[in-house]
LUMDREN-388197 format. One line per 2 residues: number of its first residue (from 0); their letters; for each residue x, y, z of C-alpha. Coordinates in steps of 0.5 Angstrom, whole numbers, plus 2048, in hexadecimal, padded with zeros to 3 digits. Each point is the difference from the previous one (the first is absolute). Example, Ala and Ser with C-alpha at 12.3 -4.5 7.8 and 13.67 -1.06 7.14 Angstrom:
BEGIN
0	AS	819 7F7 810 ~ 802 807 7FE;
***
This chain:
BEGIN
0	XX	7FB 7C9 81B ~ 7FF 7F9 7FE;
2	XX	7F9 7FD 7FD ~ 7FB 805 803;
4	XX	7F9 800 7FE ~ 7FE 806 7FB;
6	XX	7FA 804 801 ~ 800 805 7FA;
8	XX	7FC 7FB 7FC ~ 7FA 7FF 805;
10	XX	800 807 802 ~ 7FA 805 7FE;
12	XX	7FF 807 802 ~ 804 7FE 807;
14	XX	7FB 7FA 801 ~ 801 7F9 7FE;
16	XX	7FA 7FB 7FF ~ 802 7FC 806;
18	XX	800 807 804 ~ 7F9 801 7FE;
20	XX	7FE 7F9 802 ~ 803 801 807;
22	XX	7FD 807 801 ~ 7F9 7FD 7FE;
24	XX	801 7FB 805 ~ 800 805 806;
26	XX	805 7FC 804 ~ 801 806 804;
28	XX	7F9 7FF 803 ~ 801 7F8 800;
30	XX	807 801 804 ~ 7FD 804 805;
32	XX	7FB 7FB 802 ~ 804 7FA 7FF;
34	XX	807 801 800 ~ 804 801 807;
36	XX	806 805 7FE ~ 806 7FF 804;
38	XX	804 805 804 ~ 7FA 805 7FE;
40	XX	7FB 804 803 ~ 7FA 7FD 7FC;
42	XX	7FB 804 803 ~ 803 806 7FC;
44	XX	7FD 7FD 7FA ~ 7F9 802 7FE;
46	XX	7FD 802 7FA ~ 804 807 800;
48	XX	806 7FD 801 ~ 801 7F9 7FC;
50	XX	805 7FB 801 ~ 805 801 7FA;
52	XX	7FF 7FA 7FC ~ 807 7FE 7FC;
54	XX	7FE 7FB 7FA ~ 807 7FF 7FC;
56	XX	807 802 7FF ~ 805 801 7FB;
58	XX	808 802 801 ~ 800 805 806;
60	XX	7F9 802 7FF ~ 7F9 7FE 803;
62	XX	7F9 801 7FE ~ 7FA 801 804;
64	XX	7F9 7FE 7FE ~ 7FE 807 7FD;
66	XX	807 7FF 7FB ~ 804 805 804;
68	XX	807 7FF 800 ~ 805 800 806;
70	XX	807 800 801 ~ 801 7FA 805;
72	XX	805 804 804 ~ 800 7FA 806;
74	XX	801 7FA 7FB ~ 7F9 7FE 803;
76	XX	803 7FF 807 ~ 807 800 7FF;
78	XX	7FF 7FA 7FC ~ 7FF 801 7F8;
80	XX	807 801 7FF ~ 800 7FE 7F8;
82	XX	7F9 804 7FF ~ 7FA 7FD 7FE;
84	XX	7FE 7FB 7FA ~ 806 7FC 7FE;
86	XX	7FE 7FB 7FC ~ 806 7FC 801;
88	XX	7FF 7FF 807 ~ 7F9 7FE 7FF;
90	XX	802 7FB 7FB ~ 805 7FD 806;
92	XX	7FA 800 804 ~ 7FC 7FC 7FB;
94	XX	805 7FB 7FE ~ 801 7FE 808;
96	XX	7F8 800 801 ~ 800 7FB 7FA;
98	XX	806 7FC 802 ~ 7FE 7FF 808;
100	XX	7FB 805 803 ~ 802 7FF 807;
102	XX	804 7FB 805 ~ 802 802 807;
104	XX	807 800 803 ~ 7FE 7FC 806;
106	XX	805 7FA 7FF ~ 800 801 7F8;
108	XX	803 804 7FC ~ 7FF 803 7F9;
110	XX	805 802 7FA ~ 7FE 808 800;
112	XX	801 800 808 ~ 807 7FD 7FF;
114	XX	802 804 7FA ~ 7FD 807 804;
116	XX	804 7FE 806 ~ 806 7FF 7FD;
118	XX	7FF 806 7FC ~ 7FF 804 806;
120	XX	806 7FD 804 ~ 804 802 7FA;
122	XX	7FE 807 801 ~ 800 801 807;
124	XX	807 803 804 ~ 804 7FB 804;
126	XX	7FE 7F9 802 ~ 7F9 801 7FF;
128	XX	7FE 7FA 7FD ~ 7FA 7FD 802;
130	XX	7F9 802 7FE ~ 7F9 7FF 804;
132	XX	7FA 803 7FC ~ 7FA 803 803;
134	XX	7FB 804 7FC ~ 801 807 802;
136	XX	805 805 804 ~ 7FC 800 807;
138	XX	800 7F8 800 ~ 808 800 7FE;
140	XX	801 805 806 ~ 7FB 7FB 804;
142	XX	804 7FA 7FE ~ 807 804 802;
144	XX	7FE 801 807 ~ 7FE 7F9 801;
146	XX	806 7FD 7FC ~ 805 805 805;
148	XX	7FC 7FD 806 ~ 801 7F9 7FE;
150	XX	807 800 7FE ~ 802 803 807;
152	XX	7FC 7FA 803 ~ 803 7FB 7FC;
154	XX	807 803 802 ~ 7FE 800 808;
156	XX	7FF 807 800 ~ 7F9 7FF 803;
158	XX	7FE 808 802 ~ 802 803 7FA;
160	XX	7F9 802 7FD ~ 800 808 800;
162	XX	800 804 7FA ~ 803 807 7FE;
164	XX	7FD 805 7FB ~ 800 807 7FF;
166	XX	7FB 805 802 ~ 7FB 802 7FA;
168	XX	802 7FA 7FC ~ 7FB 7FB 7FD;
170	XX	801 7F8 7FF ~ 7F9 7FD 7FF;
172	XX	7FA 7FF 803 ~ 7FF 7F9 803;
174	XX	801 800 807 ~ 807 7FE 800;
176	XX	802 805 7FB ~ 7FC 805 803;
178	XX	804 800 806 ~ 806 801 7FC;
180	XX	7FC 806 7FD ~ 801 807 804;
182	XX	7FA 804 7FE ~ 7FB 801 806;
184	XX	7FA 801 7FC ~ 801 7F9 7FC;
186	XX	801 7FC 807 ~ 7FB 803 805;
188	XX	7FA 7FD 7FD ~ 803 7F9 801;
190	XX	804 800 806 ~ 802 7FC 804;
192	XX	805 7FE 7FB ~ 806 7FB 800;
194	XX	804 802 806 ~ 807 802 7FF;
196	XX	800 806 7FB ~ 806 805 802;
198	XX	800 807 7FC ~ 806 804 7FE;
200	XX	800 807 7FD ~ 7FF 801 7F8;
202	XX	805 802 7FC ~ 7FE 807 7FF;
204	XX	806 804 7FF ~ 7FB 806 7FE;
206	XX	7FE 801 807 ~ 806 7FD 803;
208	XX	801 802 807 ~ 807 7FE 800;
210	XX	806 800 7FB ~ 7FB 805 7FC;
212	XX	806 802 7FC ~ 804 7FA 7FF;
214	XX	7FC 7FA 7FC ~ 805 7FB 801;
216	XX	801 801 808 ~ 7F8 800 800;
218	XX	800 7F9 7FD ~ 805 7FE 805;
220	XX	7FC 803 806 ~ 7F9 7FD 7FD;
222	XX	804 7F9 800 ~ 802 801 807;
224	XX	7F8 801 802 ~ 800 7F8 7FE;
226	XX	805 7FE 804 ~ 7FD 804 806;
228	XX	7FA 7FD 7FF ~ 803 7F9 800;
230	XX	804 801 806 ~ 7FA 803 804;
232	XX	7FB 7FA 7FE ~ 806 7FB 801;
234	XX	804 7FD 7FA ~ 7FE 7F9 802;
236	XX	7F8 802 7FE ~ 801 803 7F9;
238	XX	7FF 7FC 7FB ~ 800 805 7FA;
240	XX	800 807 7FD ~ 7FC 802 7FA;
242	XX	802 806 7FC ~ 7FE 802 7F9;
244	XX	806 802 7FC ~ 7FC 807 7FE;
246	XX	7FA 801 805 ~ 7FA 800 7FD;
248	XX	7FB 803 805 ~ 802 807 802;
250	XX	802 802 7F9 ~ 806 7FC 7FD;
252	XX	805 801 806 ~ 807 7FE 7FD;
254	XX	806 7FE 804 ~ 807 802 800;
256	XX	805 7FA 7FE ~ 803 801 807;
258	XX	7F9 7FD 803 ~ 800 7F9 7FD;
260	XX	807 7FF 801 ~ 7FF 801 808;
262	XX	7F9 7FD 800 ~ 804 7F9 7FD;
264	XX	805 800 805 ~ 7FB 802 806;
266	XX	7FC 7FA 7FE ~ 806 7FB 7FF;
268	XX	803 802 807 ~ 7F9 7FE 804;
270	XX	7FE 7FA 7FB ~ 7FA 804 7FE;
272	XX	7FD 7FE 7F9 ~ 800 806 7FB;
274	XX	7FA 800 7FB ~ 800 805 7FA;
276	XX	7F8 801 7FF ~ 801 801 7F8;
278	XX	7F9 7FF 7FE ~ 800 807 7FD;
280	XX	807 801 7FF ~ 802 7FA 7FC;
282	XX	801 7FF 7F9 ~ 802 806 7FD;
284	XX	7FC 805 804 ~ 806 804 803;
286	XX	804 7FE 7FB ~ 803 7F9 802;
288	XX	7FD 7F9 800 ~ 801 801 808;
290	XX	801 805 805 ~ 807 7FC 802;
292	XX	802 802 7F9 ~ 7FE 807 801;
294	XX	803 801 807 ~ 805 7FB 800;
296	XX	7FE 7FB 806 ~ 7FE 7F9 800;
298	XX	7F9 7FE 804 ~ 7FF 7F9 803;
300	XX	7F9 800 7FD ~ 7FD 805 7FA;
302	XX	7F8 800 800 ~ 7FD 802 7F9;
304	XX	7FA 800 7FC ~ 7FD 805 7FB;
306	XX	805 802 7FB ~ 802 7F8 800;
308	XX	7FA 7FF 7FB ~ 7FF 807 7FE;
310	XX	7F9 800 802 ~ 7FE 7FB 7FB;
312	XX	7FF 7FA 806 ~ 800 800 807;
314	XX	807 7FD 803 ~ 804 802 806;
316	XX	807 7FD 803 ~ 805 7FF 805;
318	XX	807 7FF 7FE ~ 804 7FD 805;
320	XX	807 7FF 801 ~ 803 7F9 801;
322	XX	802 802 807 ~ 7F9 801 802;
324	XX	7FD 7FA 7FC ~ 805 7FB 802;
326	XX	7FD 7FE 807 ~ 7FA 7FE 7FC;
328	XX	803 7FB 7FB ~ 802 7FB 805;
330	XX	7FC 7F9 802 ~ 7F9 801 801;
332	XX	800 808 801 ~ 7FA 804 7FD;
334	XX	7FE 807 7FF ~ 7F9 7FF 802;
336	XX	7FD 806 7FC ~ 7FE 801 7F9;
338	XX	7FA 803 7FC ~ 7FC 7FC 7FB;
340	XX	801 805 7FA ~ 808 801 802;
342	XX	804 7FF 7F9 ~ 7FA 7FF 7FC;
344	XX	802 7FD 7F9 ~ 7FD 806 7FC;
346	XX	803 805 805 ~ 807 7FD 7FF;
348	XX	7FF 800 7F9 ~ 7FE 807 800;
350	XX	806 802 804 ~ 805 7FD 7FC;
352	XX	7FE 803 7FA ~ 800 807 804;
354	XX	807 7FF 802 ~ 802 7FE 7F9;
356	XX	7FD 807 7FD ~ 803 804 806;
358	XX	807 7FD 7FE ~ 7FF 800 7F8;
360	XX	7FD 807 7FF ~ 805 803 805;
362	XX	7FA 803 805 ~ 805 801 806;
364	XX	805 803 7FB ~ 7FA 805 7FE;
366	XX	7FE 801 808 ~ 808 802 801;
368	XX	800 804 7FA ~ 7FA 805 802;
370	XX	801 800 807 ~ 804 806 800;
372	XX	7FB 803 7FB ~ 7FA 7FE 805;
374	XX	803 803 806 ~ 802 807 7FC;
376	XX	7F9 801 7FE ~ 7FD 7FF 806;
378	XX	805 804 804 ~ 7FE 806 7FB;
380	XX	7F9 800 804 ~ 804 802 806;
382	XX	7FE 807 7FE ~ 7F9 7FF 802;
384	XX	7FF 802 807 ~ 7FD 7FA 803;
386	XX	805 7FB 7FD ~ 805 7FE 806;
388	XX	804 7FA 7FE ~ 801 7FC 7FA;
390	XX	803 7F9 801 ~ 801 7F9 7FD;
392	XX	803 7FC 7FB ~ 800 7FD 7FA;
394	XX	7F8 800 7FE ~ 7FE 801 807;
396	XX	7FF 807 802 ~ 7FC 804 806;
398	XX	7FF 807 800 ~ 7FF 803 807;
400	XX	7FB 806 801 ~ 801 805 805;
402	XX	7FC 806 803 ~ 807 804 800;
404	XX	807 7FE 7FD ~ 804 803 805;
406	XX	7FD 7FD 806 ~ 7FD 7FA 7FD;
408	XX	7FA 801 803 ~ 7FB 7FB 7FE;
410	XX	7F8 7FE 800 ~ 7FD 7FC 805;
412	XX	7F9 7FD 800 ~ 7FA 803 7FD;
414	XX	805 805 7FC ~ 804 7FA 7FD;
416	XX	7F9 7FD 7FE ~ 7FE 807 7FD;
418	XX	807 800 7FC ~ 801 7F9 7FE;
420	XX	7F9 7FD 7FF ~ 7FC 807 7FF;
422	XX	805 803 7FB ~ 806 7FC 7FE;
424	XX	7FE 7F9 7FE ~ 7F9 802 7FC;
426	XX	804 806 7FC ~ 806 7FB 7FE;
428	XX	7FB 7FB 7FE ~ 7FC 805 7FC;
430	XX	806 802 7FD ~ 801 7F8 7FE;
432	XX	806 7FE 805 ~ 7FF 7FB 804;
434	XX	805 800 806 ~ 7FF 800 808;
436	XX	7FF 805 805 ~ 802 7FD 806;
438	XX	7FE 803 807 ~ 803 7FA 804;
440	XX	806 804 802 ~ 801 807 7FE;
442	XX	7FC 802 7FA ~ 803 7FD 7FA;
444	XX	7FF 7FF 7F8 ~ 803 7FA 7FE;
446	XX	802 7FE 7F9 ~ 802 7F9 7FD;
448	XX	7FE 7FF 7F9 ~ 801 7FA 7FC;
450	XX	808 7FF 7FF ~ 7FF 801 7F8;
452	XX	7FE 807 801 ~ 804 805 7FC;
454	XX	802 807 801 ~ 7FA 803 7FC;
456	XX	7FC 7FC 806 ~ 804 803 805;
458	XX	7FF 807 7FD ~ 7F8 7FF 800;
460	XX	800 7FE 808 ~ 805 806 802;
462	XX	7FB 804 7FC ~ 7FA 7FE 803;
464	XX	803 800 807 ~ 802 807 7FF;
466	XX	7F9 802 7FE ~ 7FD 7FD 806;
468	XX	805 802 805 ~ 7FF 807 7FD;
470	XX	7F9 800 801 ~ 801 7FC 807;
472	XX	804 806 802 ~ 7FB 805 7FF;
474	XX	7FB 7FC 805 ~ 7FF 803 807;
476	X	801 7FA 804;
***
């Protein structure tokens, strides 16, 4: 799709001249000495287990320093939605750099931020018409909690400071966002965190303890867990509820339609703001611009990032309803919060071009057209004994692995480590598929390919997964 960088002119025997140069630079050793890898076990890398060095990308593929090709089955990190090597996006960035590289949004404005705010407002559901820019998703969620607290204070609700989120959910790593995050391994090293975190069960229908035979009734029950938490804590203490349209951590938990309707009514009943964390889900990942259009709800705030620029520049945003913005539009009131790089002109120019491509090239329509094909292909893997559940939406899928399909018995601790990090992850990578093996909940393999991926790409992913899962089923774990 679109103006992709082509590779066939430069590749010789599988390695380009550039690759040979990269390989000769010994980046793996230099990375081990100097680079602090994020969310990584740096001690695991040595002369026998090198840091993978990715040097270039084209379309849905990326290439390492040795010239080896990989299918980017996770879109970088749920981010490179339009694939790699788009000259048209690079040209938009270059043009903005030549015109004006940077100016802040503190007191001032610039055209690209204005145009992008208008564009996002036109795409968002309901009356979400005001846009506050950040540089990423964690910052957007941090900002949303601060905004919710500030909003309630301006209205005289001085005790509303708490936030409700789901178990296992991930919302970022800054201290406020980490408080909203529900992954203990991420939280414990940095405690004590910000006071006020309240947790409710994750939307895991596969392991439902109640209404396990009725998806819609399960959704209503799950929503009422939020209401019970509000009542237990005291409605006048709850500022906001943070929920993803499809929950990432734990493996692509999809809600029934009944869920969002109930959640919206509960939040309205108790004056609690509903924040839709769409850092992953927005801009086509689940087959719609935003989760509210997929599941028929209108939140008070949308937080987003990643796909907003298709990964070509860092940018995040809060899209805020008129009702929530209104108290900040009077007299000398200010939302005393911001970041130097928020709404960077180059990032905004890139985002405008990415949104244009998504619309002009029918990218969301591509996701919708292939969603059923993707699900059907992954579902064929259920004939492998360790494949328990396949769940997801659009181009965002998780496969939960189990010891026993009948009992849903799973792996924990060292056994999960041997399964995922000891076998599944390295075997997927060796076969040229980059995806995520995730043990933050029950063992799951996640796929989130670029939104331009074809059915042939889906077939490749399913084929590789079949080979690896079949091998894993034969392990004595």
